[in-house]
PDB file of N, CA, C and O in Angstrom, chain B, residues numbered from 101:
ATOM      1  N   MET B 101      12.477   9.366   8.424  1.00  0.00           N
ATOM      2  CA  MET B 101      13.635   8.520   8.586  1.00  0.00           C
ATOM      3  C   MET B 101      13.160   7.076   8.757  1.00  0.00           C
ATOM      4  O   MET B 101      12.123   6.828   9.373  1.00  0.00           O
ATOM      5  N   SER B 102      13.912   6.137   8.214  1.00  0.00           N
ATOM      6  CA  SER B 102      13.495   4.743   8.296  1.00  0.00           C
ATOM      7  C   SER B 102      14.401   3.947   9.224  1.00  0.00           C
ATOM      8  O   SER B 102      15.527   4.345   9.525  1.00  0.00           O
ATOM      9  N   LYS B 103      13.870   2.800   9.673  1.00  0.00           N
ATOM     10  CA  LYS B 103      14.597   1.895  10.546  1.00  0.00           C
ATOM     11  C   LYS B 103      14.713   0.542   9.877  1.00  0.00           C
ATOM     12  O   LYS B 103      13.825   0.123   9.135  1.00  0.00           O
ATOM     13  N   ASN B 104      15.817  -0.137  10.146  1.00  0.00           N
ATOM     14  CA  ASN B 104      16.025  -1.487   9.654  1.00  0.00           C
ATOM     15  C   ASN B 104      15.727  -2.445  10.802  1.00  0.00           C
ATOM     16  O   ASN B 104      16.279  -2.302  11.893  1.00  0.00           O
ATOM     17  N   ILE B 105      14.861  -3.415  10.559  1.00  0.00           N
ATOM     18  CA  ILE B 105      14.399  -4.338  11.590  1.00  0.00           C
ATOM     19  C   ILE B 105      14.885  -5.748  11.268  1.00  0.00           C
ATOM     20  O   ILE B 105      14.752  -6.217  10.137  1.00  0.00           O
ATOM     21  N   TYR B 106      15.445  -6.417  12.268  1.00  0.00           N
ATOM     22  CA  TYR B 106      15.847  -7.815  12.156  1.00  0.00           C
ATOM     23  C   TYR B 106      14.655  -8.686  12.541  1.00  0.00           C
ATOM     24  O   TYR B 106      13.996  -8.433  13.550  1.00  0.00           O
ATOM     25  N   VAL B 107      14.379  -9.709  11.738  1.00  0.00           N
ATOM     26  CA  VAL B 107      13.305 -10.651  12.024  1.00  0.00           C
ATOM     27  C   VAL B 107      13.912 -12.048  12.027  1.00  0.00           C
ATOM     28  O   VAL B 107      14.306 -12.565  10.982  1.00  0.00           O
ATOM     29  N   GLY B 108      13.985 -12.651  13.204  1.00  0.00           N
ATOM     30  CA  GLY B 108      14.617 -13.959  13.336  1.00  0.00           C
ATOM     31  C   GLY B 108      13.622 -15.057  13.633  1.00  0.00           C
ATOM     32  O   GLY B 108      12.479 -14.793  14.005  1.00  0.00           O
ATOM     33  N   ASN B 109      14.071 -16.307  13.463  1.00  0.00           N
ATOM     34  CA  ASN B 109      13.294 -17.525  13.688  1.00  0.00           C
ATOM     35  C   ASN B 109      12.125 -17.628  12.708  1.00  0.00           C
ATOM     36  O   ASN B 109      11.033 -18.070  13.066  1.00  0.00           O
ATOM     37  N   LEU B 110      12.379 -17.208  11.459  1.00  0.00           N
ATOM     38  CA  LEU B 110      11.353 -17.317  10.419  1.00  0.00           C
ATOM     39  C   LEU B 110      11.163 -18.768  10.004  1.00  0.00           C
ATOM     40  O   LEU B 110      12.099 -19.567  10.032  1.00  0.00           O
ATOM     41  N   ALA B 111       9.939 -19.091   9.621  1.00  0.00           N
ATOM     42  CA  ALA B 111       9.660 -20.403   9.044  1.00  0.00           C
ATOM     43  C   ALA B 111      10.454 -20.524   7.737  1.00  0.00           C
ATOM     44  O   ALA B 111      10.652 -19.541   7.023  1.00  0.00           O
ATOM     45  N   TRP B 112      10.903 -21.744   7.442  1.00  0.00           N
ATOM     46  CA  TRP B 112      11.735 -21.940   6.241  1.00  0.00           C
ATOM     47  C   TRP B 112      11.008 -21.551   4.966  1.00  0.00           C
ATOM     48  O   TRP B 112      11.647 -21.188   3.978  1.00  0.00           O
ATOM     49  N   GLY B 113       9.680 -21.622   4.971  1.00  0.00           N
ATOM     50  CA  GLY B 113       8.915 -21.299   3.770  1.00  0.00           C
ATOM     51  C   GLY B 113       8.515 -19.837   3.647  1.00  0.00           C
ATOM     52  O   GLY B 113       7.851 -19.467   2.679  1.00  0.00           O
ATOM     53  N   ALA B 114       8.899 -18.999   4.597  1.00  0.00           N
ATOM     54  CA  ALA B 114       8.519 -17.577   4.562  1.00  0.00           C
ATOM     55  C   ALA B 114       9.186 -16.874   3.382  1.00  0.00           C
ATOM     56  O   ALA B 114      10.346 -17.134   3.062  1.00  0.00           O
ATOM     57  N   THR B 115       8.434 -15.984   2.745  1.00  0.00           N
ATOM     58  CA  THR B 115       8.933 -15.249   1.582  1.00  0.00           C
ATOM     59  C   THR B 115       9.023 -13.754   1.892  1.00  0.00           C
ATOM     60  O   THR B 115       8.541 -13.287   2.925  1.00  0.00           O
ATOM     61  N   ASP B 116       9.649 -13.017   0.978  1.00  0.00           N
ATOM     62  CA  ASP B 116       9.706 -11.559   1.098  1.00  0.00           C
ATOM     63  C   ASP B 116       8.286 -10.991   1.201  1.00  0.00           C
ATOM     64  O   ASP B 116       8.025 -10.089   1.997  1.00  0.00           O
ATOM     65  N   GLU B 117       7.389 -11.522   0.399  1.00  0.00           N
ATOM     66  CA  GLU B 117       6.006 -11.034   0.390  1.00  0.00           C
ATOM     67  C   GLU B 117       5.318 -11.302   1.735  1.00  0.00           C
ATOM     68  O   GLU B 117       4.561 -10.463   2.222  1.00  0.00           O
ATOM     69  N   ASP B 118       5.580 -12.469   2.331  1.00  0.00           N
ATOM     70  CA  ASP B 118       5.009 -12.772   3.653  1.00  0.00           C
ATOM     71  C   ASP B 118       5.463 -11.728   4.675  1.00  0.00           C
ATOM     72  O   ASP B 118       4.656 -11.227   5.459  1.00  0.00           O
ATOM     73  N   LEU B 119       6.757 -11.405   4.660  1.00  0.00           N
ATOM     74  CA  LEU B 119       7.293 -10.401   5.589  1.00  0.00           C
ATOM     75  C   LEU B 119       6.651  -9.043   5.346  1.00  0.00           C
ATOM     76  O   LEU B 119       6.248  -8.358   6.286  1.00  0.00           O
ATOM     77  N   ASN B 120       6.559  -8.661   4.082  1.00  0.00           N
ATOM     78  CA  ASN B 120       5.956  -7.377   3.728  1.00  0.00           C
ATOM     79  C   ASN B 120       4.522  -7.304   4.249  1.00  0.00           C
ATOM     80  O   ASN B 120       4.123  -6.304   4.846  1.00  0.00           O
ATOM     81  N   ASP B 121       3.754  -8.358   4.022  1.00  0.00           N
ATOM     82  CA  ASP B 121       2.357  -8.370   4.461  1.00  0.00           C
ATOM     83  C   ASP B 121       2.242  -8.293   5.983  1.00  0.00           C
ATOM     84  O   ASP B 121       1.364  -7.607   6.505  1.00  0.00           O
ATOM     85  N   LEU B 122       3.126  -8.993   6.695  1.00  0.00           N
ATOM     86  CA  LEU B 122       3.097  -8.995   8.153  1.00  0.00           C
ATOM     87  C   LEU B 122       3.350  -7.602   8.728  1.00  0.00           C
ATOM     88  O   LEU B 122       2.674  -7.187   9.669  1.00  0.00           O
ATOM     89  N   PHE B 123       4.312  -6.886   8.170  1.00  0.00           N
ATOM     90  CA  PHE B 123       4.700  -5.580   8.710  1.00  0.00           C
ATOM     91  C   PHE B 123       3.861  -4.434   8.163  1.00  0.00           C
ATOM     92  O   PHE B 123       3.860  -3.351   8.748  1.00  0.00           O
ATOM     93  N   ALA B 124       3.147  -4.637   7.062  1.00  0.00           N
ATOM     94  CA  ALA B 124       2.357  -3.569   6.435  1.00  0.00           C
ATOM     95  C   ALA B 124       1.255  -3.050   7.353  1.00  0.00           C
ATOM     96  O   ALA B 124       0.792  -1.921   7.182  1.00  0.00           O
ATOM     97  N   ASP B 125       0.826  -3.859   8.327  1.00  0.00           N
ATOM     98  CA  ASP B 125      -0.213  -3.406   9.265  1.00  0.00           C
ATOM     99  C   ASP B 125       0.272  -2.273  10.160  1.00  0.00           C
ATOM    100  O   ASP B 125      -0.539  -1.601  10.797  1.00  0.00           O
ATOM    101  N   TYR B 126       1.591  -2.050  10.218  1.00  0.00           N
ATOM    102  CA  TYR B 126       2.167  -1.070  11.139  1.00  0.00           C
ATOM    103  C   TYR B 126       2.717   0.170  10.443  1.00  0.00           C
ATOM    104  O   TYR B 126       3.209   1.081  11.109  1.00  0.00           O
ATOM    105  N   GLY B 127       2.643   0.218   9.129  1.00  0.00           N
ATOM    106  CA  GLY B 127       3.128   1.380   8.391  1.00  0.00           C
ATOM    107  C   GLY B 127       3.655   0.968   7.028  1.00  0.00           C
ATOM    108  O   GLY B 127       3.590  -0.197   6.636  1.00  0.00           O
ATOM    109  N   GLU B 128       4.174   1.949   6.326  1.00  0.00           N
ATOM    110  CA  GLU B 128       4.660   1.696   4.975  1.00  0.00           C
ATOM    111  C   GLU B 128       5.996   0.950   5.008  1.00  0.00           C
ATOM    112  O   GLU B 128       6.967   1.413   5.607  1.00  0.00           O
ATOM    113  N   VAL B 129       6.023  -0.197   4.361  1.00  0.00           N
ATOM    114  CA  VAL B 129       7.227  -1.019   4.286  1.00  0.00           C
ATOM    115  C   VAL B 129       8.023  -0.592   3.052  1.00  0.00           C
ATOM    116  O   VAL B 129       7.516  -0.638   1.931  1.00  0.00           O
ATOM    117  N   GLU B 130       9.272  -0.177   3.267  1.00  0.00           N
ATOM    118  CA  GLU B 130      10.127   0.219   2.151  1.00  0.00           C
ATOM    119  C   GLU B 130      10.757  -0.996   1.486  1.00  0.00           C
ATOM    120  O   GLU B 130      10.897  -1.041   0.264  1.00  0.00           O
ATOM    121  N   SER B 131      11.139  -1.988   2.299  1.00  0.00           N
ATOM    122  CA  SER B 131      11.672  -3.235   1.746  1.00  0.00           C
ATOM    123  C   SER B 131      11.519  -4.339   2.784  1.00  0.00           C
ATOM    124  O   SER B 131      11.534  -4.089   3.990  1.00  0.00           O
ATOM    125  N   ALA B 132      11.371  -5.568   2.289  1.00  0.00           N
ATOM    126  CA  ALA B 132      11.279  -6.750   3.149  1.00  0.00           C
ATOM    127  C   ALA B 132      12.045  -7.853   2.437  1.00  0.00           C
ATOM    128  O   ALA B 132      11.777  -8.158   1.275  1.00  0.00           O
ATOM    129  N   ARG B 133      13.010  -8.453   3.148  1.00  0.00           N
ATOM    130  CA  ARG B 133      13.901  -9.413   2.486  1.00  0.00           C
ATOM    131  C   ARG B 133      14.210 -10.586   3.410  1.00  0.00           C
ATOM    132  O   ARG B 133      14.721 -10.400   4.515  1.00  0.00           O
ATOM    133  N   VAL B 134      13.896 -11.798   2.946  1.00  0.00           N
ATOM    134  CA  VAL B 134      14.307 -13.013   3.640  1.00  0.00           C
ATOM    135  C   VAL B 134      15.703 -13.342   3.115  1.00  0.00           C
ATOM    136  O   VAL B 134      15.924 -13.360   1.904  1.00  0.00           O
ATOM    137  N   ILE B 135      16.633 -13.600   4.012  1.00  0.00           N
ATOM    138  CA  ILE B 135      18.010 -13.877   3.612  1.00  0.00           C
ATOM    139  C   ILE B 135      18.132 -15.341   3.183  1.00  0.00           C
ATOM    140  O   ILE B 135      17.745 -16.254   3.912  1.00  0.00           O
ATOM    141  N   MET B 136      18.673 -15.537   1.993  1.00  0.00           N
ATOM    142  CA  MET B 136      18.808 -16.868   1.421  1.00  0.00           C
ATOM    143  C   MET B 136      20.276 -17.303   1.413  1.00  0.00           C
ATOM    144  O   MET B 136      21.180 -16.481   1.261  1.00  0.00           O
ATOM    145  N   ASP B 137      20.490 -18.595   1.577  1.00  0.00           N
ATOM    146  CA  ASP B 137      21.828 -19.168   1.494  1.00  0.00           C
ATOM    147  C   ASP B 137      22.286 -19.131   0.037  1.00  0.00           C
ATOM    148  O   ASP B 137      21.558 -19.578  -0.850  1.00  0.00           O
ATOM    149  N   ARG B 138      23.468 -18.611  -0.214  1.00  0.00           N
ATOM    150  CA  ARG B 138      23.970 -18.481  -1.592  1.00  0.00           C
ATOM    151  C   ARG B 138      24.156 -19.829  -2.276  1.00  0.00           C
ATOM    152  O   ARG B 138      23.906 -19.966  -3.473  1.00  0.00           O
ATOM    153  N   GLU B 139      24.592 -20.811  -1.517  1.00  0.00           N
ATOM    154  CA  GLU B 139      24.906 -22.103  -2.122  1.00  0.00           C
ATOM    155  C   GLU B 139      23.676 -22.973  -2.342  1.00  0.00           C
ATOM    156  O   GLU B 139      23.553 -23.619  -3.382  1.00  0.00           O
ATOM    157  N   THR B 140      22.762 -22.997  -1.370  1.00  0.00           N
ATOM    158  CA  THR B 140      21.608 -23.896  -1.471  1.00  0.00           C
ATOM    159  C   THR B 140      20.353 -23.211  -1.998  1.00  0.00           C
ATOM    160  O   THR B 140      19.449 -23.877  -2.502  1.00  0.00           O
ATOM    161  N   GLY B 141      20.290 -21.880  -1.886  1.00  0.00           N
ATOM    162  CA  GLY B 141      19.098 -21.156  -2.304  1.00  0.00           C
ATOM    163  C   GLY B 141      17.959 -21.251  -1.310  1.00  0.00           C
ATOM    164  O   GLY B 141      16.858 -20.773  -1.584  1.00  0.00           O
ATOM    165  N   ARG B 142      18.207 -21.865  -0.153  1.00  0.00           N
ATOM    166  CA  ARG B 142      17.187 -21.996   0.890  1.00  0.00           C
ATOM    167  C   ARG B 142      17.271 -20.828   1.868  1.00  0.00           C
ATOM    168  O   ARG B 142      18.310 -20.183   2.009  1.00  0.00           O
ATOM    169  N   SER B 143      16.146 -20.575   2.540  1.00  0.00           N
ATOM    170  CA  SER B 143      16.101 -19.526   3.555  1.00  0.00           C
ATOM    171  C   SER B 143      17.078 -19.837   4.673  1.00  0.00           C
ATOM    172  O   SER B 143      17.281 -20.997   5.032  1.00  0.00           O
ATOM    173  N   ARG B 144      17.681 -18.788   5.222  1.00  0.00           N
ATOM    174  CA  ARG B 144      18.561 -18.954   6.381  1.00  0.00           C
ATOM    175  C   ARG B 144      17.796 -18.744   7.687  1.00  0.00           C
ATOM    176  O   ARG B 144      18.387 -18.807   8.765  1.00  0.00           O
ATOM    177  N   GLY B 145      16.487 -18.496   7.602  1.00  0.00           N
ATOM    178  CA  GLY B 145      15.656 -18.400   8.795  1.00  0.00           C
ATOM    179  C   GLY B 145      15.574 -17.015   9.411  1.00  0.00           C
ATOM    180  O   GLY B 145      15.062 -16.859  10.519  1.00  0.00           O
ATOM    181  N   PHE B 146      16.071 -16.009   8.707  1.00  0.00           N
ATOM    182  CA  PHE B 146      15.947 -14.642   9.202  1.00  0.00           C
ATOM    183  C   PHE B 146      15.830 -13.683   8.029  1.00  0.00           C
ATOM    184  O   PHE B 146      16.085 -14.045   6.881  1.00  0.00           O
ATOM    185  N   GLY B 147      15.441 -12.454   8.340  1.00  0.00           N
ATOM    186  CA  GLY B 147      15.295 -11.453   7.298  1.00  0.00           C
ATOM    187  C   GLY B 147      15.353 -10.055   7.879  1.00  0.00           C
ATOM    188  O   GLY B 147      15.550  -9.867   9.080  1.00  0.00           O
ATOM    189  N   PHE B 148      15.177  -9.083   7.003  1.00  0.00           N
ATOM    190  CA  PHE B 148      15.213  -7.684   7.389  1.00  0.00           C
ATOM    191  C   PHE B 148      14.059  -6.939   6.745  1.00  0.00           C
ATOM    192  O   PHE B 148      13.699  -7.190   5.595  1.00  0.00           O
ATOM    193  N   VAL B 149      13.487  -6.019   7.506  1.00  0.00           N
ATOM    194  CA  VAL B 149      12.408  -5.164   7.008  1.00  0.00           C
ATOM    195  C   VAL B 149      12.823  -3.732   7.260  1.00  0.00           C
ATOM    196  O   VAL B 149      13.275  -3.389   8.353  1.00  0.00           O
ATOM    197  N   GLU B 150      12.671  -2.900   6.255  1.00  0.00           N
ATOM    198  CA  GLU B 150      12.954  -1.478   6.409  1.00  0.00           C
ATOM    199  C   GLU B 150      11.639  -0.727   6.285  1.00  0.00           C
ATOM    200  O   GLU B 150      10.900  -0.891   5.314  1.00  0.00           O
ATOM    201  N   MET B 151      11.357   0.107   7.294  1.00  0.00           N
ATOM    202  CA  MET B 151      10.119   0.884   7.278  1.00  0.00           C
ATOM    203  C   MET B 151      10.294   2.170   8.067  1.00  0.00           C
ATOM    204  O   MET B 151      11.298   2.360   8.753  1.00  0.00           O
ATOM    205  N   GLU B 152       9.301   3.053   7.961  1.00  0.00           N
ATOM    206  CA  GLU B 152       9.393   4.339   8.643  1.00  0.00           C
ATOM    207  C   GLU B 152       9.460   4.120  10.153  1.00  0.00           C
ATOM    208  O   GLU B 152       8.929   3.142  10.680  1.00  0.00           O
ATOM    209  N   GLU B 153      10.126   5.052  10.835  1.00  0.00           N
ATOM    210  CA  GLU B 153      10.512   4.876  12.240  1.00  0.00           C
ATOM    211  C   GLU B 153       9.350   4.610  13.190  1.00  0.00           C
ATOM    212  O   GLU B 153       9.420   3.685  13.999  1.00  0.00           O
ATOM    213  N   GLN B 154       8.288   5.398  13.108  1.00  0.00           N
ATOM    214  CA  GLN B 154       7.180   5.231  14.050  1.00  0.00           C
ATOM    215  C   GLN B 154       6.530   3.856  13.895  1.00  0.00           C
ATOM    216  O   GLN B 154       6.273   3.175  14.887  1.00  0.00           O
ATOM    217  N   GLY B 155       6.268   3.453  12.666  1.00  0.00           N
ATOM    218  CA  GLY B 155       5.682   2.140  12.411  1.00  0.00           C
ATOM    219  C   GLY B 155       6.619   1.021  12.814  1.00  0.00           C
ATOM    220  O   GLY B 155       6.175  -0.028  13.279  1.00  0.00           O
ATOM    221  N   ALA B 156       7.916   1.238  12.637  1.00  0.00           N
ATOM    222  CA  ALA B 156       8.908   0.227  13.000  1.00  0.00           C
ATOM    223  C   ALA B 156       8.869  -0.035  14.502  1.00  0.00           C
ATOM    224  O   ALA B 156       8.887  -1.189  14.932  1.00  0.00           O
ATOM    225  N   ASP B 157       8.816   1.018  15.292  1.00  0.00           N
ATOM    226  CA  ASP B 157       8.761   0.856  16.746  1.00  0.00           C
ATOM    227  C   ASP B 157       7.508   0.083  17.165  1.00  0.00           C
ATOM    228  O   ASP B 157       7.569  -0.786  18.035  1.00  0.00           O
ATOM    229  N   GLN B 158       6.373   0.406  16.537  1.00  0.00           N
ATOM    230  CA  GLN B 158       5.121  -0.295  16.845  1.00  0.00           C
ATOM    231  C   GLN B 158       5.208  -1.758  16.435  1.00  0.00           C
ATOM    232  O   GLN B 158       4.760  -2.634  17.175  1.00  0.00           O
ATOM    233  N   ALA B 159       5.776  -2.032  15.271  1.00  0.00           N
ATOM    234  CA  ALA B 159       5.904  -3.404  14.770  1.00  0.00           C
ATOM    235  C   ALA B 159       6.803  -4.230  15.681  1.00  0.00           C
ATOM    236  O   ALA B 159       6.482  -5.377  15.991  1.00  0.00           O
ATOM    237  N   ILE B 160       7.920  -3.662  16.112  1.00  0.00           N
ATOM    238  CA  ILE B 160       8.838  -4.378  16.999  1.00  0.00           C
ATOM    239  C   ILE B 160       8.116  -4.751  18.291  1.00  0.00           C
ATOM    240  O   ILE B 160       8.194  -5.890  18.750  1.00  0.00           O
ATOM    241  N   GLU B 161       7.415  -3.783  18.869  1.00  0.00           N
ATOM    242  CA  GLU B 161       6.681  -4.011  20.121  1.00  0.00           C
ATOM    243  C   GLU B 161       5.622  -5.102  19.955  1.00  0.00           C
ATOM    244  O   GLU B 161       5.480  -5.978  20.809  1.00  0.00           O
ATOM    245  N   ALA B 162       4.882  -5.038  18.848  1.00  0.00           N
ATOM    246  CA  ALA B 162       3.760  -5.962  18.647  1.00  0.00           C
ATOM    247  C   ALA B 162       4.200  -7.355  18.196  1.00  0.00           C
ATOM    248  O   ALA B 162       3.585  -8.348  18.585  1.00  0.00           O
ATOM    249  N   LEU B 163       5.243  -7.443  17.391  1.00  0.00           N
ATOM    250  CA  LEU B 163       5.569  -8.716  16.756  1.00  0.00           C
ATOM    251  C   LEU B 163       6.645  -9.533  17.459  1.00  0.00           C
ATOM    252  O   LEU B 163       6.726 -10.743  17.244  1.00  0.00           O
ATOM    253  N   ASN B 164       7.473  -8.910  18.292  1.00  0.00           N
ATOM    254  CA  ASN B 164       8.505  -9.671  18.994  1.00  0.00           C
ATOM    255  C   ASN B 164       7.829 -10.681  19.927  1.00  0.00           C
ATOM    256  O   ASN B 164       7.037 -10.302  20.789  1.00  0.00           O
ATOM    257  N   GLY B 165       8.143 -11.952  19.750  1.00  0.00           N
ATOM    258  CA  GLY B 165       7.552 -13.006  20.564  1.00  0.00           C
ATOM    259  C   GLY B 165       6.221 -13.528  20.039  1.00  0.00           C
ATOM    260  O   GLY B 165       5.634 -14.440  20.621  1.00  0.00           O
ATOM    261  N   SER B 166       5.743 -12.949  18.936  1.00  0.00           N
ATOM    262  CA  SER B 166       4.473 -13.405  18.366  1.00  0.00           C
ATOM    263  C   SER B 166       4.697 -14.638  17.489  1.00  0.00           C
ATOM    264  O   SER B 166       5.822 -14.931  17.083  1.00  0.00           O
ATOM    265  N   SER B 167       3.619 -15.344  17.210  1.00  0.00           N
ATOM    266  CA  SER B 167       3.689 -16.546  16.386  1.00  0.00           C
ATOM    267  C   SER B 167       3.379 -16.181  14.940  1.00  0.00           C
ATOM    268  O   SER B 167       2.418 -15.461  14.668  1.00  0.00           O
ATOM    269  N   PHE B 168       4.198 -16.682  14.012  1.00  0.00           N
ATOM    270  CA  PHE B 168       4.011 -16.429  12.585  1.00  0.00           C
ATOM    271  C   PHE B 168       4.424 -17.687  11.829  1.00  0.00           C
ATOM    272  O   PHE B 168       5.572 -18.123  11.907  1.00  0.00           O
ATOM    273  N   MET B 169       3.485 -18.257  11.105  1.00  0.00           N
ATOM    274  CA  MET B 169       3.726 -19.484  10.331  1.00  0.00           C
ATOM    275  C   MET B 169       4.270 -20.609  11.238  1.00  0.00           C
ATOM    276  O   MET B 169       5.129 -21.393  10.835  1.00  0.00           O
ATOM    277  N   GLY B 170       3.744 -20.657  12.464  1.00  0.00           N
ATOM    278  CA  GLY B 170       4.117 -21.726  13.375  1.00  0.00           C
ATOM    279  C   GLY B 170       5.413 -21.530  14.142  1.00  0.00           C
ATOM    280  O   GLY B 170       5.853 -22.437  14.849  1.00  0.00           O
ATOM    281  N   ARG B 171       6.030 -20.366  14.016  1.00  0.00           N
ATOM    282  CA  ARG B 171       7.296 -20.088  14.715  1.00  0.00           C
ATOM    283  C   ARG B 171       7.139 -18.830  15.567  1.00  0.00           C
ATOM    284  O   ARG B 171       6.366 -17.936  15.224  1.00  0.00           O
ATOM    285  N   THR B 172       7.875 -18.765  16.682  1.00  0.00           N
ATOM    286  CA  THR B 172       7.874 -17.585  17.540  1.00  0.00           C
ATOM    287  C   THR B 172       8.962 -16.631  17.045  1.00  0.00           C
ATOM    288  O   THR B 172      10.148 -16.958  17.071  1.00  0.00           O
ATOM    289  N   LEU B 173       8.545 -15.463  16.600  1.00  0.00           N
ATOM    290  CA  LEU B 173       9.471 -14.507  15.990  1.00  0.00           C
ATOM    291  C   LEU B 173      10.324 -13.782  17.024  1.00  0.00           C
ATOM    292  O   LEU B 173       9.882 -13.519  18.143  1.00  0.00           O
ATOM    293  N   ARG B 174      11.556 -13.466  16.629  1.00  0.00           N
ATOM    294  CA  ARG B 174      12.420 -12.533  17.360  1.00  0.00           C
ATOM    295  C   ARG B 174      12.524 -11.296  16.474  1.00  0.00           C
ATOM    296  O   ARG B 174      13.037 -11.363  15.357  1.00  0.00           O
ATOM    297  N   VAL B 175      12.038 -10.184  16.974  1.00  0.00           N
ATOM    298  CA  VAL B 175      11.988  -8.952  16.184  1.00  0.00           C
ATOM    299  C   VAL B 175      12.633  -7.837  16.988  1.00  0.00           C
ATOM    300  O   VAL B 175      12.213  -7.558  18.111  1.00  0.00           O
ATOM    301  N   ASN B 176      13.659  -7.193  16.419  1.00  0.00           N
ATOM    302  CA  ASN B 176      14.287  -6.052  17.076  1.00  0.00           C
ATOM    303  C   ASN B 176      14.974  -5.180  16.037  1.00  0.00           C
ATOM    304  O   ASN B 176      15.098  -5.548  14.869  1.00  0.00           O
ATOM    305  N   GLU B 177      15.411  -4.024  16.491  1.00  0.00           N
ATOM    306  CA  GLU B 177      16.112  -3.123  15.575  1.00  0.00           C
ATOM    307  C   GLU B 177      17.419  -3.777  15.162  1.00  0.00           C
ATOM    308  O   GLU B 177      18.169  -4.264  16.008  1.00  0.00           O
ATOM    309  N   ALA B 178      17.693  -3.788  13.867  1.00  0.00           N
ATOM    310  CA  ALA B 178      18.912  -4.419  13.356  1.00  0.00           C
ATOM    311  C   ALA B 178      20.132  -3.640  13.824  1.00  0.00           C
ATOM    312  O   ALA B 178      20.132  -2.409  13.843  1.00  0.00           O
ATOM    313  N   GLN B 179      21.160  -4.372  14.198  1.00  0.00           N
ATOM    314  CA  GLN B 179      22.422  -3.771  14.613  1.00  0.00           C
ATOM    315  C   GLN B 179      23.373  -3.773  13.427  1.00  0.00           C
ATOM    316  O   GLN B 179      23.332  -4.697  12.614  1.00  0.00           O
ATOM    317  N   PRO B 180      24.225  -2.766  13.307  1.00  0.00           N
ATOM    318  CA  PRO B 180      25.190  -2.764  12.205  1.00  0.00           C
ATOM    319  C   PRO B 180      26.094  -3.991  12.303  1.00  0.00           C
ATOM    320  O   PRO B 180      26.504  -4.402  13.388  1.00  0.00           O
ATOM    321  N   ARG B 181      26.384  -4.546  11.165  1.00  0.00           N
ATOM    322  CA  ARG B 181      27.243  -5.721  11.112  1.00  0.00           C
ATOM    323  C   ARG B 181      28.666  -5.314  11.453  1.00  0.00           C
ATOM    324  O   ARG B 181      29.197  -4.368  10.871  1.00  0.00           O
ATOM    325  N   PRO B 182      29.292  -6.022  12.395  1.00  0.00           N
ATOM    326  CA  PRO B 182      30.669  -5.647  12.738  1.00  0.00           C
ATOM    327  C   PRO B 182      31.586  -5.875  11.538  1.00  0.00           C
ATOM    328  O   PRO B 182      31.429  -6.841  10.792  1.00  0.00           O
ATOM    329  N   SER B 183      32.531  -4.982  11.372  1.00  0.00           N
ATOM    330  CA  SER B 183      33.432  -5.141  10.235  1.00  0.00           C
ATOM    331  C   SER B 183      34.397  -6.281  10.521  1.00  0.00           C
ATOM    332  O   SER B 183      34.907  -6.432  11.631  1.00  0.00           O
ATOM    333  N   ARG B 184      34.628  -7.069   9.496  1.00  0.00           N
ATOM    334  CA  ARG B 184      35.540  -8.200   9.615  1.00  0.00           C
ATOM    335  C   ARG B 184      36.836  -7.819   8.919  1.00  0.00           C
ATOM    336  O   ARG B 184      36.826  -7.144   7.890  1.00  0.00           O
ATOM    337  N   PRO B 185      37.947  -8.256   9.488  1.00  0.00           N
ATOM    338  CA  PRO B 185      39.214  -7.950   8.816  1.00  0.00           C
ATOM    339  C   PRO B 185      39.272  -8.698   7.487  1.00  0.00           C
ATOM    340  O   PRO B 185      38.863  -9.854   7.382  1.00  0.00           O
ATOM    341  N   ARG B 186      39.780  -8.022   6.502  1.00  0.00           N
ATOM    342  CA  ARG B 186      39.908  -8.646   5.178  1.00  0.00           C
ATOM    343  C   ARG B 186      41.078  -9.607   5.191  1.00  0.00           C
ATOM    344  O   ARG B 186      42.150  -9.307   5.715  1.00  0.00           O
ATOM    345  N   THR B 187      40.854 -10.733   4.621  1.00  0.00           N
ATOM    346  CA  THR B 187      41.946 -11.704   4.516  1.00  0.00           C
ATOM    347  C   THR B 187      42.410 -11.759   3.078  1.00  0.00           C
ATOM    348  O   THR B 187      41.618 -11.670   2.140  1.00  0.00           O
ATOM    349  N   ARG B 188      43.678 -11.904   2.933  1.00  0.00           N
ATOM    350  CA  ARG B 188      44.232 -11.999   1.576  1.00  0.00           C
ATOM    351  C   ARG B 188      44.264 -13.454   1.157  1.00  0.00           C
ATOM    352  O   ARG B 188      44.606 -14.340   1.939  1.00  0.00           O
ATOM    353  N   ARG B 189      43.910 -13.672  -0.059  1.00  0.00           N
ATOM    354  CA  ARG B 189      43.978 -15.009  -0.620  1.00  0.00           C
ATOM    355  C   ARG B 189      45.097 -15.037  -1.637  1.00  0.00           C
ATOM    356  O   ARG B 189      45.179 -14.193  -2.530  1.00  0.00           O
ATOM    357  N   PHE B 190      45.932 -16.002  -1.483  1.00  0.00           N
ATOM    358  CA  PHE B 190      47.075 -16.102  -2.393  1.00  0.00           C
ATOM    359  C   PHE B 190      46.876 -17.179  -3.399  1.00  0.00           C
ATOM    360  O   PHE B 190      47.743 -17.401  -4.245  1.00  0.00           O
TER     361      PHE B 190
END
């Protein structure tokens, strides 16, 4: 079973590959994604990593509060996004 991990306070220049490389030391990374702004194409400063459960727990413990590319990371298990009410556009 895999876990989805939130990675916050990323350096603006961090890439998907940087995230993958950082978490690969703790187990097999299924996906690593830096979230980009749709309008500007720039990083929004956070991302998500999906990996197997045991490695995910180790990565969260080891990387939360650690320094990466000059920034102190916030790393924890991702929480489901709350559902937003749909608005109608006329």
